[in-house]
Backbone bond lengths (Angstrom), bond angles and torsions (degrees), N, CA, C in turn:
res aa  C-N    CA-C-N  psi(-1)  N-CA   C-N-CA  omega(-1)  CA-C   N-CA-C  phi
1 M - - - 1.449 - - 1.525 109.15 -
2 S 1.301 115.77 130.84 1.457 119.81 -177.34 1.522 110.76 -83.65
3 E 1.303 114.08 150.97 1.450 119.60 178.92 1.533 109.68 -81.10
4 L 1.318 115.18 144.61 1.463 121.64 175.45 1.518 108.62 -107.82
5 S 1.285 115.03 138.68 1.456 117.87 172.93 1.532 107.89 -76.84
6 R 1.275 116.49 160.27 1.463 121.23 178.36 1.526 109.94 -59.00
7 R 1.308 116.34 -40.88 1.460 121.42 -179.86 1.533 110.78 -62.47
8 E 1.336 117.34 -44.54 1.465 121.53 179.85 1.523 110.41 -67.04
9 F 1.341 118.29 -38.56 1.464 122.00 177.98 1.527 110.81 -61.04
10 I 1.316 116.80 -47.02 1.469 121.23 -179.31 1.530 110.07 -64.46
11 K 1.316 117.02 -40.78 1.464 121.26 179.63 1.526 110.72 -62.01
12 R 1.325 117.42 -46.75 1.470 121.17 -179.68 1.529 111.11 -66.94
13 T 1.310 116.49 -40.41 1.465 120.35 179.59 1.532 110.74 -63.77
14 A 1.310 116.93 -43.87 1.468 120.92 179.29 1.519 110.85 -64.13
15 T 1.318 116.92 -42.15 1.468 121.04 179.92 1.525 110.88 -64.69
16 T 1.321 116.48 -43.93 1.465 120.85 -179.90 1.528 110.91 -65.26
17 T 1.311 117.00 -42.22 1.465 121.37 179.37 1.521 111.11 -63.78
18 A 1.318 116.39 -43.32 1.469 119.96 179.25 1.523 110.86 -63.99
19 A 1.309 116.99 -42.97 1.466 120.56 179.80 1.525 110.58 -64.87
20 A 1.325 116.43 -42.94 1.462 120.17 -179.67 1.528 111.15 -63.67
21 S 1.314 117.00 -39.47 1.469 119.33 -179.59 1.521 111.37 -68.71
22 L 1.338 117.28 -36.10 1.460 119.70 177.58 1.524 111.37 -67.33
23 V 1.301 117.13 -39.73 1.456 121.05 179.71 1.520 110.67 -67.75
24 S 1.329 116.25 -43.36 1.463 119.28 -176.44 1.525 113.08 -78.07
25 A 1.317 117.81 -15.52 1.471 120.28 -178.91 1.520 111.08 -59.95
26 G 1.311 117.06 -36.73 1.451 120.35 179.22 1.517 113.09 -83.63
27 A 1.316 117.44 -11.95 1.473 120.89 -175.80 1.518 113.08 -83.05
28 F 1.303 118.35 -25.64 1.453 121.86 -176.46 1.517 110.39 -118.19
29 E 1.302 115.14 136.07 1.457 120.04 176.45 1.522 107.29 -108.43
30 L 1.299 116.92 126.41 1.456 120.69 179.58 1.526 109.32 -84.17
31 H 1.300 116.59 138.58 1.459 122.06 -179.89 1.518 109.66 -116.49
32 G 1.316 115.98 126.14 1.454 120.87 176.83 1.516 111.45 -79.82
33 N 1.318 117.83 -15.17 1.456 121.76 -179.46 1.539 109.88 -129.41
34 P 1.320 117.48 72.91 1.467 120.04 -175.28 1.523 113.62 -62.12
35 L 1.309 118.61 -21.03 1.461 121.34 179.16 1.521 112.11 -90.29
36 G 1.315 116.94 -3.55 1.457 120.71 179.70 1.520 113.37 77.99
37 L 1.309 117.25 11.70 1.467 121.32 178.29 1.522 109.54 -89.45
38 P 1.325 117.39 152.31 1.470 118.99 178.50 1.527 110.94 -63.44
39 I 1.309 116.07 143.77 1.455 122.04 175.56 1.526 106.75 -82.86
40 G 1.315 116.70 126.04 1.457 120.27 -176.38 1.511 112.54 -132.23
41 C 1.316 115.07 171.81 1.459 120.75 177.67 1.524 110.14 -153.94
42 Q 1.313 113.73 157.34 1.453 119.85 170.73 1.526 107.14 -82.07
43 T 1.298 116.39 151.42 1.464 119.34 -178.09 1.532 112.62 -95.75
44 W 1.320 117.86 -0.08 1.466 120.30 178.66 1.531 111.88 -55.16
45 P 1.339 119.51 -44.08 1.470 118.45 -179.65 1.530 114.36 -63.92
46 V 1.316 118.27 -20.37 1.470 120.99 -179.32 1.530 110.93 -112.07
47 R 1.312 117.01 25.49 1.470 121.36 -176.49 1.521 112.46 -62.00
48 D 1.325 117.59 -33.75 1.471 119.16 178.17 1.521 110.24 -65.20
49 G 1.317 116.77 -40.52 1.460 120.92 177.00 1.514 111.83 -65.12
50 I 1.332 116.35 -38.57 1.467 120.77 178.61 1.526 109.92 -64.92
51 A 1.323 116.78 -39.58 1.467 120.52 179.37 1.529 111.16 -65.15
52 K 1.330 117.55 -35.64 1.465 121.42 -176.74 1.527 112.59 -87.74
53 D 1.330 116.53 -40.88 1.464 120.54 -174.38 1.524 109.19 -153.17
54 F 1.331 116.50 81.26 1.469 120.98 -177.20 1.526 111.81 -56.88
55 P 1.357 119.32 -53.59 1.470 118.68 -178.77 1.531 112.74 -58.90
56 G 1.314 116.64 -44.77 1.463 120.46 -178.83 1.516 112.56 -62.66
57 T 1.328 116.55 -40.11 1.465 120.87 -179.14 1.516 111.16 -66.78
58 I 1.317 116.98 -44.04 1.468 119.82 -179.75 1.525 110.13 -67.32
59 K 1.310 116.71 -38.34 1.470 119.49 177.06 1.526 111.02 -63.27
60 E 1.336 117.24 -36.78 1.470 120.88 176.72 1.523 110.92 -65.11
61 L 1.337 116.42 -41.27 1.466 119.79 177.51 1.525 110.69 -62.09
62 A 1.332 115.99 -42.20 1.464 120.01 178.99 1.526 110.54 -64.02
63 A 1.331 116.83 -41.44 1.465 120.73 179.43 1.528 111.50 -65.59
64 A 1.330 116.40 -27.78 1.469 120.83 178.28 1.524 111.92 -78.97
65 G 1.334 116.79 -5.64 1.461 120.08 176.38 1.510 115.40 107.11
66 F 1.320 117.42 0.09 1.457 119.42 178.25 1.521 109.12 -75.90
67 Q 1.320 116.18 132.61 1.454 121.97 -178.12 1.518 112.25 -107.42
68 S 1.325 116.50 -16.77 1.457 121.66 -178.42 1.524 108.33 -141.73
69 I 1.332 116.25 143.45 1.462 120.57 178.17 1.516 109.90 -130.81
70 E 1.309 115.20 160.20 1.451 121.53 175.58 1.523 107.33 -121.10
71 L 1.326 115.38 112.56 1.460 121.10 -178.48 1.523 111.15 -87.50
72 C 1.305 115.73 163.72 1.459 122.30 171.11 1.518 107.58 -104.04
73 S 1.308 115.97 149.83 1.453 121.76 -178.83 1.527 111.27 -62.94
74 P 1.335 117.41 136.10 1.465 119.72 177.39 1.526 112.53 -70.59
75 V 1.319 117.30 -15.09 1.462 120.44 178.71 1.528 110.20 -86.52
76 G 1.306 116.82 -55.95 1.464 120.80 -176.88 1.516 114.17 -73.82
77 Y 1.325 117.27 -22.21 1.458 121.54 -177.66 1.525 111.35 -120.85
78 A 1.316 116.31 30.51 1.469 121.52 -178.05 1.526 111.97 -59.63
79 D 1.321 117.27 -39.89 1.462 121.35 -177.76 1.523 113.03 -80.60
80 S 1.321 116.94 -2.32 1.468 120.92 -177.52 1.525 112.75 -106.74
81 G 1.319 117.42 10.67 1.451 120.32 177.02 1.511 115.00 109.65
82 F 1.329 117.49 -3.37 1.456 120.27 -177.27 1.528 113.13 -103.95
83 G 1.324 117.84 0.06 1.457 121.74 -178.88 1.513 113.81 -58.72
84 G 1.325 117.35 -33.03 1.462 121.35 -179.56 1.521 113.57 -63.99
85 L 1.320 117.21 -19.69 1.467 120.10 179.24 1.527 111.72 -71.94
86 A 1.332 117.49 -15.57 1.465 121.21 -178.53 1.530 111.78 -64.12
87 K 1.319 117.62 -20.82 1.470 119.30 -179.91 1.522 111.93 -74.50
88 Y 1.337 117.34 -10.77 1.460 121.05 179.49 1.521 110.96 -104.32
89 K 1.314 116.29 139.19 1.462 120.33 169.15 1.527 106.34 -72.86
90 G 1.319 116.08 158.67 1.455 119.66 178.25 1.515 112.47 -57.62
91 S 1.327 116.20 -39.98 1.475 120.48 -179.92 1.531 111.10 -66.28
92 E 1.337 117.45 -33.87 1.468 120.50 176.81 1.526 110.71 -67.25
93 L 1.341 115.62 -42.35 1.462 119.70 177.38 1.526 110.59 -61.08
94 R 1.314 115.19 -43.70 1.461 119.23 -179.29 1.526 111.37 -60.47
95 K 1.332 117.04 -43.39 1.462 120.66 179.60 1.523 110.66 -64.39
96 M 1.334 116.78 -44.26 1.456 120.30 179.52 1.530 110.68 -61.13
97 L 1.319 116.68 -46.81 1.460 120.44 -179.55 1.525 110.97 -62.18
98 N 1.334 115.96 -42.90 1.467 119.75 178.03 1.529 110.96 -61.76
99 D 1.332 116.96 -40.85 1.469 120.62 178.42 1.531 111.48 -61.27
100 W 1.321 116.57 -31.49 1.464 121.20 -179.01 1.530 112.28 -90.89
101 G 1.342 116.71 0.03 1.463 120.63 177.54 1.516 114.41 79.78
102 V 1.334 116.41 26.25 1.464 121.48 -178.17 1.523 108.56 -124.61
103 T 1.318 116.63 141.74 1.462 120.89 175.39 1.522 109.24 -114.53
104 T 1.310 115.15 167.58 1.459 120.84 172.96 1.523 107.73 -143.24
105 I 1.322 116.19 133.75 1.464 119.82 -179.50 1.524 112.27 -120.42
106 S 1.336 117.04 3.05 1.454 118.90 179.28 1.527 109.98 -158.49
107 S 1.325 114.77 167.71 1.464 122.06 178.63 1.518 109.36 -148.09
108 H 1.321 114.93 156.77 1.463 121.15 172.96 1.524 108.12 -95.28
109 F 1.329 116.07 138.46 1.458 122.05 177.30 1.517 109.66 -131.32
110 G 1.326 115.81 147.73 1.456 120.91 173.58 1.525 109.31 -81.98
111 I 1.313 116.81 147.13 1.470 120.92 -176.89 1.527 111.63 -63.33
112 E 1.324 117.57 -35.73 1.468 120.29 -179.03 1.528 111.65 -64.83
113 E 1.327 117.41 -41.69 1.463 118.89 179.57 1.518 110.83 -67.18
114 L 1.313 117.46 -32.53 1.465 120.14 177.61 1.525 111.15 -71.14
115 R 1.316 116.39 -35.20 1.472 119.78 177.48 1.524 111.05 -67.78
116 K 1.323 116.96 -34.73 1.459 121.16 -178.61 1.526 112.81 -79.34
117 D 1.336 117.33 -39.69 1.464 120.08 -173.78 1.534 110.69 -151.77
118 Q 1.310 115.51 63.75 1.459 119.61 -177.32 1.536 111.84 -60.70
119 A 1.318 116.90 -45.29 1.467 120.46 -178.80 1.528 111.07 -61.40
120 G 1.323 116.86 -42.15 1.463 120.61 179.58 1.523 112.60 -65.69
121 R 1.318 116.23 -39.50 1.467 120.26 -179.54 1.525 110.68 -69.79
122 I 1.342 116.99 -38.29 1.465 120.49 177.33 1.523 109.87 -66.77
123 A 1.325 116.83 -38.96 1.472 120.36 178.31 1.526 110.12 -62.94
124 W 1.347 117.19 -42.42 1.460 120.52 178.57 1.528 110.36 -61.70
125 A 1.324 116.24 -46.71 1.469 120.52 -179.23 1.521 111.02 -63.52
126 S 1.320 116.56 -42.97 1.465 120.42 -178.36 1.522 111.73 -63.84
127 S 1.331 116.94 -35.83 1.460 119.31 -177.52 1.525 112.73 -77.07
128 K 1.321 118.10 -21.66 1.462 119.80 179.33 1.510 112.92 -98.29
129 C 1.330 116.98 -20.03 1.458 120.44 -176.78 1.519 111.62 -76.97
130 S 1.311 114.89 144.74 1.459 120.47 176.01 1.523 110.94 -77.65
131 W 1.310 116.58 -15.91 1.453 122.58 177.67 1.515 105.48 -123.69
132 P 1.324 118.83 105.24 1.463 120.72 -173.98 1.524 112.82 -53.09
133 A 1.316 115.61 144.23 1.461 121.03 -177.55 1.522 111.73 -56.72
134 S 1.334 117.92 -36.46 1.459 119.99 179.89 1.524 111.12 -63.71
135 A 1.325 117.05 -37.45 1.468 120.30 177.65 1.517 110.13 -71.36
136 A 1.324 117.04 -33.89 1.462 120.27 -179.97 1.522 110.58 -66.97
137 R 1.328 116.98 -36.24 1.464 120.48 -179.01 1.517 111.96 -78.14
138 K 1.311 117.21 -27.64 1.452 122.12 -176.27 1.535 110.00 -62.34
139 N 1.314 116.74 135.74 1.452 123.60 176.88 1.535 113.85 66.53
140 Q 1.313 118.48 19.64 1.450 120.41 174.56 1.521 108.54 -93.20
141 P 1.330 118.40 141.33 1.463 120.86 -174.03 1.529 113.80 -59.90
142 W 1.334 117.43 -29.08 1.458 119.52 -177.95 1.532 113.19 -81.69
143 T 1.338 118.09 -3.37 1.452 119.69 -178.32 1.536 112.45 -109.77
144 T 1.318 117.21 1.40 1.463 119.16 -177.98 1.504 112.57 -88.67
């Protein structure tokens, strides 16, 4: 058996490692959703974009791989960039989101708006959500 210099050993090891990684790169597919659940995000971090260009921002989220979003109420969060959503009915929002390939199953609400018009806010959420609020509450431990 011939002796290898340290330099030759490192060279061969690096070459073998690089070749192995290139071969195995095509063998494994990485999954961002190993549980098979939709990848979602809250829209609070992109509220400035929503205030300036709601359709464009949601389309960007969809292009980034997000399949579900959580909006904030245009009433309770009007001063935080979500006020512009008030011009849409819940059903209009739902259609737009569906057209862009995004769903929503929940929303953030301020306590004051819920105290003033809880039924109206629930109706708005139910009409825009892909999973109706009544179905979301059904079979939950806190509703039994």
